[in-house]
C-alpha positions, 0 to 999 in steps of 0.5 A: 500500500503506497499510501501507508508507505508514504505515511511511514516514510514521513514519520521516519523523516520527522524522526530523523530530519537530517537523513538525506536517504530517508528524504530521497525515499520520500521523494521517490514514493510521492513520484511513484504515486504521481503526487508531484507537488508533494514530491517537489516539497520532499525534494526541497527538503532533500536539497537542503540536506544534500551535503555531498556534492557528488550525490546525483539523487536530488538532480535525478529526481528533480529531472523526473519531476520536471519531465512529468510536468512536461518541462523537458528542458529542465528535465534534461538540465537536471538529468545531465548534471546527475549523469555528470556526477555519476554516469552509472547512477541511473542505470543502477536505480532505474530497475528499483525505482519505476519513477525513474524509467521515463527520465532514463529513456529520455537521457538515453534518447539524447545519448547522455547515458 
């Protein structure tokens, strides 16, 4: 049950507000549900927590959200940055996060990965 998972991850995020991994999972769950406003709100939290410059997760989820909103230019901008940070990241995560499939296809079609 995705709604139950979202409630559980929100509780976990509130208990560990400085944990970027939990924040990213919350973004992922909202994206899977199609709740783009909630995904963006959770992503804002993750951006604030991002301490490792080489972590591509915020950019790839920003790309996925932008693509779902129909902003291909913004999606490509974030997608390119994520690939620059870790070119194999999306290949590793697409099989486990269905929310990233469309952005992966776009980046592949543009030969960015």
